[in-house]
C-alpha positions in Angstrom: 17.9 -36.4 6.6 14.8 -36.5 4.5 12.8 -35.5 7.7 14.8 -32.3 8.1 14.2 -31.4 4.4 10.5 -32.1 4.9 10.5 -29.9 8.0 12.3 -27.1 6.2 9.9 -27.3 3.4 6.8 -27.4 5.6 8.2 -24.4 7.7 8.7 -22.5 4.5 5.2 -22.9 3.2 3.7 -20.6 5.8 6.3 -18.0 4.8 5.2 -18.2 1.2 1.6 -18.3 2.2 2.0 -15.3 4.5 3.6 -13.3 1.6 0.8 -14.3 -0.8 -1.8 -13.4 1.7 -0.1 -10.1 2.4 -0.1 -9.3 -1.3 -3.8 -10.2 -1.5 -4.6 -7.9 1.5 -2.5 -5.1 0.0 -4.2 -5.4 -3.4 -7.6 -5.3 -1.7 -6.7 -2.2 0.4 -5.4 -0.4 -2.7 -8.5 -1.3 -4.7 -10.7 0.1 -1.9 -8.4 3.1 -1.6 -8.1 2.2 2.1 -5.0 4.3 2.8 -5.0 3.6 6.5 -5.2 -0.1 5.8 -2.3 0.2 3.4 -0.2 1.9 6.1 -1.1 -0.9 8.6 -0.2 -3.6 6.1 3.0 -1.8 5.1 4.7 -2.7 8.4 4.4 -6.4 7.5 6.1 -6.0 4.1 9.7 -5.8 5.4 9.6 -8.8 7.8 7.7 -10.9 5.3 10.2 -10.1 2.5 13.2 -10.6 4.8 12.0 -14.1 5.6 11.8 -14.9 1.9 15.4 -13.7 1.4 16.6 -15.8 4.4 14.9 -18.9 3.0 16.4 -18.2 -0.4 19.9 -17.8 1.1 19.4 -21.0 3.1 18.5 -22.8 -0.1 15.0 -23.6 1.3 13.1 -22.1 -1.6 13.5 -21.9 -5.3 15.0 -18.6 -6.6 12.2 -18.3 -9.1 9.4 -18.4 -6.5 11.1 -15.6 -4.6 11.9 -13.6 -7.8 8.3 -13.8 -8.9 6.9 -12.7 -5.6 9.4 -9.8 -5.4 8.4 -8.8 -8.9 4.8 -8.8 -7.8 5.7 -6.6 -4.8 7.6 -4.2 -7.1 4.6 -4.0 -9.5 2.2 -3.4 -6.5 4.5 -0.6 -5.2 4.4 1.1 -8.6 0.6 0.8 -8.8 0.2 2.0 -5.2 2.5 5.0 -5.9 0.4 5.9 -9.0 -2.8 5.6 -6.9 -1.4 7.7 -4.1 -0.3 10.4 -6.6 -3.8 10.4 -8.1 -5.5 10.6 -4.7 -3.2 13.4 -3.7 -4.0 15.4 -6.8 -7.8 14.8 -6.3 -7.5 16.0 -2.7 -5.6 19.1 -3.8 -8.2 19.9 -6.4 -11.0 19.4 -3.8 -9.2 21.6 -1.4 -8.8 24.4 -4.0 -12.5 24.1 -4.7 -13.3 24.5 -1.0 -11.0 27.5 -0.7 -12.5 29.1 -3.8 -16.1 28.5 -2.4 -15.0 30.0 1.0 -13.5 33.1 -0.8 -16.7 33.5 -2.8 -18.9 33.2 0.3 -16.7 35.7 2.1 -16.9 38.2 -0.8 -20.6 37.8 -1.0 -20.9 38.3 2.7 -18.8 41.5 2.4 -21.0 42.8 -0.4 -24.4 41.9 1.1 -23.7 43.1 4.6 -24.9 46.7 5.0 -22.1 49.1 5.8 -22.5 51.4 8.7 -22.1 55.1 7.9 
């Protein structure tokens, strides 16, 4: 019986380690503003989280360890959302600048081009 508990515990450690590594990878991608990397990592969030919940429901992991990891994930999502909102605003501002420059260049071209009579 002790062997099955040891096996469950040892099988669970990779689940927790995988979640912790995923959070590290997500944090690095966010810090680097690697939006493509975040998208790629995002597909791993649901399966990793689900495995934690399954382990919790099976009594294989302490509720506090799952709670703290899910809290960390929630905090990350809030931070990522704020970062994405800032990046979007910066991109919109840059696009407005490009459009303004394009309009100025076109106006200058219209003024500087001799008109035929």
